[in-house]
N, C-alpha and C positions, 0 to 999 in steps of 0.2 A: 604464652600466644593465644591459642586455640577462640578466646572468649570472644580475639576478636575480628572473628572468621567471622563474617556472617553468609552464611550459605544463598542459593537464588533459587534453589530448587530442590524440591524433600530430601535428605537425604535413604537412599534405599537397599535394601539388601546387598544389590546388586554393589554400589557404592561400597561398602561399608567390607565385603570381598575381594574389591577392587582394594584399598587401602590398606590394609593385611594381608595380600601380595606380592604390594607395593613394599612394604615395610619389612619382606623376610627376604625380598630379592636386592634390597639396596642399603646400601652401608650407610649413609640419611641418615641421622639422625630422627628420633619419635618426636620430633617436637618439630624436624621440619617442614619432612615427608608432607601431612597434613597439611599447614598453610600449599607447600608449595602443590598438592594436589589438588587445592580447593580454588587455589591461584587459572590453575591448567582448563577445567572446565571451567567458573567462572565465562574466563573467554572463550569457547567454543560457542556456550552457549549465548554469550554475547550477539557475539557474530551471527549466530542464527536467527535466533533477533535481526539482528540488521539488514542481512542474508531477502528474514520473511517482512522485514515492513518494505526494503525497496522494492519488492516484486508487487506486495498490494497499490503501492502508489504509479510501478508503471503498467499494472493492472487500468487503477478507478484513467491513469490519464488518454488509455487507449476508447475507453470505453463513450 
């Protein structure tokens, strides 16, 4: 299942620590926690890109 997850940001030591922590505190099986975590982080990252894009468009239209 992990092979079809395509991260859109580099995997940092902090991210790996987060996954390790989630594995320790979660009852979720190992093969589910990483895809779930990646899904959430990808959504957050994509939301940030869209907000940045909208701010750039707003700034450009005011110029």
